[in-house]
C-alpha positions as CSV (number, residue, x, y, z in Angstrom):
1,X,26.6,111.7,39.9
2,X,24.8,108.5,41.5
3,X,21.4,109.1,40.5
4,X,18.9,107.3,42.7
5,X,17.4,105.1,40.1
6,X,16.0,102.6,42.7
7,X,13.4,105.3,43.4
8,X,10.5,104.3,40.9
9,X,11.2,101.0,41.4
10,X,10.8,101.1,45.4
11,X,7.7,103.2,45.1
12,X,6.2,100.7,43.1
13,X,7.0,98.1,45.4
14,X,5.9,100.2,48.3
15,X,2.6,101.0,46.3
16,X,2.4,97.0,46.0
17,X,2.8,96.5,49.6
18,X,0.2,99.2,50.6
19,X,-2.2,98.4,47.9
20,X,-2.3,94.7,48.9
21,X,-5.4,95.5,50.3
22,X,-6.7,97.6,47.4
23,X,-8.7,96.2,44.6
24,X,-6.3,95.6,41.2
25,X,-7.8,98.5,39.3
26,X,-7.1,100.6,42.0
27,X,-3.5,99.6,42.5
28,X,-2.7,99.7,38.6
29,X,-4.1,103.3,38.6
30,X,-2.0,104.6,41.2
31,X,0.9,102.9,39.7
32,X,0.3,104.6,36.2
33,X,1.0,107.9,38.6
34,X,4.2,106.7,39.9
35,X,5.2,105.9,36.5
36,X,5.2,109.3,35.3
37,X,8.1,110.0,37.7
38,X,9.9,107.0,36.7
39,X,10.1,108.5,33.1
40,X,11.6,111.9,33.9
41,X,15.4,112.8,32.7
42,X,17.8,114.0,35.3
43,X,20.0,115.6,32.5
44,X,18.0,117.9,30.0
45,X,17.2,116.3,26.7
46,X,19.3,116.8,23.9
47,X,17.5,118.2,20.8
48,X,20.3,117.4,18.5
49,X,19.4,115.7,15.1
50,X,21.8,112.7,15.5
51,X,21.5,109.4,14.1
52,X,20.9,106.7,16.4
53,X,20.8,102.8,16.4
54,X,19.9,100.5,18.7
55,X,20.6,96.8,17.7
56,X,18.2,94.1,19.5
57,X,14.5,94.4,20.2
58,X,14.3,92.1,23.1
59,X,13.8,93.4,27.0
60,X,16.7,96.0,26.7
61,X,16.3,96.7,23.4
62,X,12.7,98.2,23.6
63,X,13.5,99.8,27.2
64,X,16.3,101.5,25.3
65,X,13.6,102.7,22.5
66,X,11.5,104.3,24.8
67,X,14.2,106.0,27.2
68,X,16.3,107.0,24.1
69,X,13.3,108.5,22.4
70,X,12.9,110.7,25.7
71,X,16.6,111.6,25.8
72,X,16.6,112.7,22.1
73,X,13.3,113.8,21.0
74,X,14.7,115.2,17.7
75,X,17.1,112.2,16.9
76,X,16.5,109.6,14.0
77,X,16.2,106.4,16.1
78,X,16.2,103.4,14.2
79,X,16.0,99.7,15.9
80,X,17.0,97.0,13.9
81,X,15.6,93.5,15.2
82,X,13.7,90.8,13.4
83,X,11.0,89.7,16.2
84,X,7.4,90.6,15.3
85,X,6.5,88.7,18.7
86,X,7.5,89.6,22.3
87,X,7.9,87.1,24.8
88,X,8.0,87.5,28.5
89,X,11.1,85.6,29.3
90,X,10.3,85.5,33.0
91,X,7.0,83.6,32.7
92,X,8.6,80.6,31.7
93,X,9.1,79.5,35.3
94,X,5.5,79.9,36.0
95,X,4.4,78.0,32.6
96,X,6.6,75.2,33.3
97,X,4.9,74.7,36.7
98,X,1.4,75.0,34.7
99,X,0.5,78.5,36.5
100,X,0.7,80.7,33.5
101,X,-0.5,80.3,30.1
102,X,1.3,80.9,26.7
103,X,-1.0,84.0,25.8
104,X,0.1,85.7,29.2
105,X,3.6,85.5,28.1
106,X,3.4,87.1,24.2
107,X,2.8,90.4,22.9
108,X,3.2,91.7,19.6
109,X,6.4,93.8,19.4
110,X,5.0,96.5,17.1
111,X,2.9,97.6,20.5
112,X,5.9,98.8,22.2
113,X,7.1,101.2,19.6
114,X,7.8,104.8,21.0
115,X,6.4,107.3,18.3
116,X,8.9,108.2,15.5
117,X,11.2,105.0,16.1
118,X,11.7,103.4,12.7
119,X,11.8,99.5,12.9
120,X,14.1,97.7,10.6
121,X,12.4,94.4,11.4
122,X,15.8,92.1,10.0
123,X,18.7,90.8,11.6
124,X,22.2,92.6,12.4
125,X,24.8,91.0,10.9
126,X,27.8,93.1,11.4
127,X,29.4,95.8,13.7
128,X,32.0,98.1,12.0
129,X,33.0,100.7,15.0
130,X,35.9,102.1,13.4
131,X,33.4,103.5,10.7
132,X,30.3,103.9,13.0
133,X,28.4,101.5,10.8
134,X,25.9,98.8,11.5
135,X,25.4,96.3,8.9
136,X,21.9,94.5,8.4
137,X,20.4,91.3,6.2
138,X,18.1,93.7,4.2
139,X,19.0,97.5,4.8
140,X,22.7,97.1,4.5
141,X,24.9,99.7,5.8
142,X,23.6,101.7,8.2
143,X,25.7,104.9,9.5
144,X,25.2,105.8,13.0
145,X,26.3,108.8,15.2
146,X,25.7,107.0,18.6
147,X,24.7,103.1,18.9
148,X,23.2,101.2,21.4
149,X,23.7,97.3,21.5
150,X,21.4,95.3,23.4
151,X,21.5,91.8,21.5
152,X,21.2,89.7,24.6
153,X,22.9,86.6,25.2
154,X,23.0,83.3,23.3
155,X,22.7,79.7,24.6
156,X,25.2,76.9,24.2
157,X,23.5,73.5,24.7
158,X,26.5,72.0,22.6
159,X,29.0,72.8,25.3
160,X,28.1,69.8,27.0
161,X,28.9,66.6,25.5
162,X,26.2,64.4,24.0
163,X,23.8,67.7,24.6
164,X,21.5,69.1,21.8
165,X,18.5,71.5,22.0
166,X,16.5,68.9,20.4
167,X,16.7,66.7,23.5
168,X,14.6,68.8,25.5
169,X,11.4,67.0,26.2
170,X,12.7,63.6,25.6
171,X,14.2,61.0,27.8
172,X,14.1,62.9,30.9
173,X,15.7,66.1,29.9
174,X,14.2,69.6,29.9
175,X,15.1,73.1,30.4
176,X,13.0,76.4,30.6
177,X,15.5,78.3,29.2
178,X,14.8,76.9,25.5
179,X,12.8,79.5,23.4
180,X,12.5,81.0,20.0
181,X,12.4,84.9,20.7
182,X,11.7,85.7,16.9
183,X,8.8,83.5,16.9
184,X,7.8,84.5,20.9
185,X,7.5,81.0,21.9
186,X,8.7,79.2,24.9
187,X,9.4,75.5,23.9
188,X,11.6,74.8,27.0
189,X,8.8,76.0,29.4
190,X,6.1,73.9,27.4
191,X,8.2,70.7,27.2
192,X,9.2,71.0,30.9
193,X,5.8,71.3,32.4
194,X,5.1,67.9,30.3
195,X,7.8,66.7,32.0
196,X,6.5,67.5,35.1
197,X,3.2,66.0,34.4
198,X,5.0,62.8,33.8
199,X,7.3,63.2,36.9
200,X,3.8,63.4,38.7
201,X,2.7,60.3,37.4
202,X,5.8,58.4,37.9
203,X,5.9,59.2,41.4
204,X,2.9,57.9,42.2
205,X,4.0,54.6,41.1
206,X,7.8,54.3,41.7
207,X,9.0,51.5,43.8
208,X,12.2,53.8,44.7
209,X,12.3,57.6,45.1
210,X,13.1,59.1,41.6
211,X,16.4,61.0,41.3
212,X,15.9,64.6,39.8
213,X,19.1,66.5,38.9
214,X,19.2,70.4,38.5
215,X,22.2,71.9,36.6
216,X,24.0,75.2,36.5
217,X,26.9,76.1,34.2
218,X,30.1,77.5,34.9
219,X,29.4,80.7,32.7
220,X,27.4,83.8,33.2
221,X,23.7,83.4,33.7
222,X,20.6,85.4,33.0
223,X,17.6,85.0,35.4
224,X,19.9,84.0,38.4
225,X,17.5,81.5,40.7
226,X,15.2,80.3,38.0
227,X,16.3,77.0,37.9
228,X,16.4,76.6,41.7
229,X,13.1,78.1,41.8
230,X,11.7,75.6,39.4
231,X,13.1,72.9,41.3
232,X,11.5,73.9,45.0
233,X,8.4,75.1,42.9
234,X,7.9,71.4,41.6
235,X,9.3,69.6,45.0
236,X,6.3,71.8,46.8
237,X,3.9,70.8,44.0
238,X,4.8,67.3,44.3
239,X,4.1,67.0,47.7
240,X,0.8,68.9,47.5
241,X,-0.3,66.1,45.0
242,X,1.0,63.3,47.2
243,X,3.9,62.3,45.0
244,X,6.6,64.3,47.3
245,X,7.8,61.2,49.2
246,X,9.1,59.6,46.1
247,X,11.4,62.2,44.7
248,X,14.8,63.3,45.5
249,X,16.3,66.6,44.2
250,X,20.1,67.6,43.4
251,X,20.7,70.9,42.6
252,X,24.6,71.1,40.8
253,X,26.3,74.3,40.6
254,X,29.7,75.1,39.9
255,X,30.1,77.9,43.0
256,X,29.9,77.8,46.4
257,X,27.0,80.1,46.9
258,X,23.6,80.0,45.6
259,X,23.0,83.9,45.5
260,X,26.0,86.5,44.9
261,X,25.0,88.4,47.7
262,X,26.1,86.9,51.5
263,X,23.2,87.8,53.5
264,X,20.7,86.6,51.0
265,X,22.5,83.6,50.2
266,X,23.2,82.4,53.8
267,X,19.1,83.2,54.3
268,X,18.5,80.6,51.3
269,X,20.6,78.0,52.8
270,X,19.1,78.2,55.9
271,X,15.8,77.7,54.4
272,X,17.3,74.8,52.4
273,X,18.6,72.9,55.5
274,X,15.0,72.1,56.1
275,X,14.3,70.3,53.0
276,X,15.9,66.9,53.7
277,X,15.1,65.6,50.2
278,X,17.0,68.0,48.3
279,X,21.0,67.9,48.1
280,X,23.2,71.0,47.2
281,X,26.2,69.7,45.2
282,X,28.6,72.9,45.3
283,X,31.7,73.4,43.1
284,X,30.5,70.8,40.2
285,X,29.4,71.4,36.9
286,X,27.8,69.3,33.8
287,X,30.4,68.0,31.5
288,X,28.5,65.5,29.6
289,X,25.2,63.8,28.9
290,X,24.4,60.2,28.3
291,X,20.5,60.1,27.8
292,X,20.5,56.4,26.8
293,X,21.7,55.1,30.1
294,X,20.2,58.3,31.9
295,X,23.7,59.3,33.6
296,X,25.3,62.8,33.9
297,X,29.2,63.2,34.2
298,X,29.8,66.2,36.7
299,X,33.2,67.7,37.0
300,X,35.1,69.4,40.1
301,X,38.3,70.9,39.4
302,X,40.3,67.5,37.9
303,X,37.8,65.1,39.1
304,X,34.6,63.8,37.6
305,X,31.4,61.7,38.8
306,X,28.8,60.0,37.2
307,X,25.4,60.4,38.7
308,X,22.4,58.5,37.5
309,X,18.8,60.5,37.1
310,X,15.5,59.8,36.2
311,X,15.0,63.5,35.0
312,X,17.5,66.4,34.6
313,X,17.2,70.1,33.9
314,X,19.6,71.9,32.2
315,X,20.6,75.7,32.3
316,X,22.6,76.0,29.3
317,X,26.1,77.4,29.4
318,X,25.6,81.1,28.0
319,X,27.8,83.3,26.0
320,X,27.4,87.0,24.4
321,X,25.3,86.9,21.2
322,X,27.8,86.0,18.1
323,X,28.0,89.2,16.8
324,X,29.6,90.7,19.8
325,X,31.6,87.5,21.0
326,X,33.9,87.8,17.8
327,X,33.9,91.5,17.4
328,X,35.8,94.5,18.3
329,X,33.1,95.6,21.1
330,X,33.8,92.3,23.3
331,X,36.1,92.1,25.9
332,X,39.4,90.4,24.6
333,X,40.7,88.5,28.0
334,X,39.7,87.2,31.4
335,X,36.6,85.8,32.8
336,X,34.3,88.4,31.2
337,X,35.6,87.4,27.5
338,X,33.6,87.9,24.8
339,X,30.5,90.0,26.7
340,X,30.5,93.6,25.6
341,X,33.2,95.9,27.3
342,X,31.6,98.7,28.6
343,X,32.3,100.9,32.0
344,X,30.2,99.0,34.4
345,X,29.0,102.5,35.6
346,X,28.6,104.7,32.6
347,X,27.5,101.7,30.3
348,X,29.5,103.4,27.9
349,X,32.0,101.1,25.7
350,X,35.6,101.6,26.9
351,X,37.0,101.9,23.4
352,X,34.2,103.6,21.4
353,X,32.7,106.7,22.7
354,X,29.7,106.7,20.8
355,X,28.7,102.9,21.6
356,X,26.4,102.2,24.8
357,X,25.6,98.8,25.9
358,X,22.3,97.6,27.6
359,X,21.0,94.4,29.3
360,X,22.1,90.8,29.1
361,X,25.1,91.4,26.5
362,X,27.3,93.6,28.6
363,X,30.0,92.3,30.8
364,X,29.1,92.5,34.6
365,X,30.2,90.3,37.3
366,X,26.9,90.1,38.9
367,X,23.3,88.5,38.1
368,X,22.0,89.4,34.8
369,X,18.4,90.1,35.1
370,X,15.4,92.1,33.9
371,X,15.7,94.4,37.0
372,X,19.2,95.0,36.3
373,X,18.4,95.8,32.6
374,X,15.8,98.3,34.0
375,X,17.9,100.1,36.3
376,X,20.4,100.5,33.5
377,X,17.9,101.9,31.1
378,X,17.3,104.8,33.6
379,X,20.9,105.8,33.6
380,X,21.1,105.0,29.9
381,X,18.9,107.9,29.0
382,X,20.6,110.3,31.2
383,X,24.0,109.5,29.9
384,X,22.8,109.5,26.2
385,X,21.6,113.1,26.6
386,X,24.7,113.9,28.0
387,X,26.7,112.2,25.7
388,X,24.9,113.8,22.6
389,X,25.6,117.4,24.2
390,X,29.3,116.9,24.9
391,X,28.9,116.8,28.6
392,X,30.6,114.5,31.1
393,X,28.7,111.5,31.9
394,X,27.6,111.6,35.5
395,X,25.1,109.1,35.9
396,X,26.0,106.1,37.4
397,X,24.9,102.5,37.2
398,X,25.6,100.9,40.8
399,X,24.9,97.1,39.9
400,X,21.5,96.9,41.2
401,X,19.9,93.5,40.1
402,X,17.4,91.4,41.5
403,X,17.2,87.6,41.8
404,X,13.7,86.4,43.0
405,X,13.9,82.4,44.5
406,X,10.6,80.6,45.0
407,X,11.0,78.6,48.2
408,X,7.9,77.2,48.1
409,X,4.5,77.4,46.3
410,X,3.3,81.0,47.2
411,X,6.5,82.2,48.5
412,X,9.2,84.0,47.3
413,X,13.0,85.3,48.5
414,X,13.3,88.4,46.9
415,X,16.8,88.8,46.9
416,X,17.9,92.3,45.8
417,X,21.5,93.5,45.6
418,X,24.4,95.5,44.1
419,X,27.8,95.2,43.7
420,X,28.4,95.9,47.6
421,X,25.5,95.0,49.7
422,X,22.1,93.9,49.6
423,X,19.4,96.5,48.7
424,X,16.0,95.5,50.4
425,X,13.2,97.6,49.6
426,X,11.0,97.3,52.6
427,X,11.6,97.6,56.3
428,X,10.0,94.0,56.5
429,X,12.9,91.2,57.3
430,X,14.1,90.9,53.6
431,X,15.5,87.5,54.0
432,X,12.0,85.8,54.9
433,X,10.3,84.6,52.1
434,X,6.7,86.2,51.6
435,X,3.5,85.7,49.9
436,X,3.6,89.3,48.7
437,X,6.5,88.8,46.6
438,X,5.2,85.5,45.2
439,X,1.9,88.0,44.1
440,X,4.3,90.2,42.4
441,X,6.2,88.1,40.6
442,X,3.3,86.1,39.5
443,X,1.0,88.7,39.1
444,X,2.0,92.3,39.2
445,X,5.1,91.8,37.7
446,X,3.9,90.5,34.0
447,X,1.4,93.2,33.6
448,X,4.2,96.2,34.6
449,X,6.5,94.3,32.4
450,X,4.1,94.8,29.3
451,X,2.6,98.2,30.3
452,X,5.3,100.3,32.1
453,X,8.8,98.6,31.7
454,X,8.4,98.0,28.1
455,X,7.4,101.6,27.6
456,X,10.3,103.1,29.5
457,X,7.5,104.0,32.3
458,X,9.6,102.2,35.4
């Protein structure tokens, strides 16, 4: 059974469109009504007294906690995660442009916990799926009847020769991805904004155009479109401030497409053709960085080329959390090697039937995003209830994801798609950047993230 799990997101978005003429308080009140429908189970809740452990307390982990509590009201649910603060990572893009404050991006993790979910504020240290045991740094061995792994991914800046995280914010190097999710800080966004201010100053006095590179890795990435959005946002803001004539941008990607879905990719490429100060370098990957001479070595197949730069933004190579990467839970070979090996439609582990995965950690062949985790969470709650009752897992995730791309200040192309096709929510032309989507991403989604999504209400 493929549940229409896009319904509540779509209704919320349609409400947003209809409510664009409403006062904010009216819009939020109406959204709360819709959220009740998004919370409902399709499969009857299981009332068994099972032991359920959730590993990870980021976006996916908190979604899992809220929805598992609903799916299994009598279960003993334990969430293991060390982070006292919760960071809204999608806000890094706007923070790096000076359009969002740090205080808007952080909340206390404790404020999201459902009733009767136990929180072990410590790190998971090992999995033993054969014995159905999770180990943590303080509590030791914790047995479970059902495990949900939501540990996310890790950034491997060191995979780029000459690169280390402590270089970000120095010598023209920036990256909005650098953060500390345990402390709830977004150092990369802060340092990138400081770099943007320096770019603006340099652009006003430069004798020749500044060269700014934005480099994407040849690994799966979360938040697809974020670096491209930052580049185009900075570009437009520089123009508005009078420094745009002295800056040239190059976007370096190992792929042949900017977005995974063909129609959205073509629409984006059509827009970028009009930007004569933007070069897209397809089929190339950053291999080496020489910050002293400000040169980047890019590789394409067996060929390499050196490019000078004044500033460079790096999206780091990404891999699964180390505890999954080197465990029996991971895919053992192929392009998804190291990521958690789940059935991509049921989210259940392919080998261990009492283990589920959620969010960035799982092996997917399409974009990792908060929107994907949200849709996975709705499927998860029904399949958790079904699994506890010994029923067939009928509820399937269709691969929905979303990759909003800022094409200019105040304009966003909202790319929604799944494994097979584009999934536009509105009858409006989905391939046209709109101010409405800017409003959605900058103002509505931060509110909805903390007030609805993290509570399993959308």
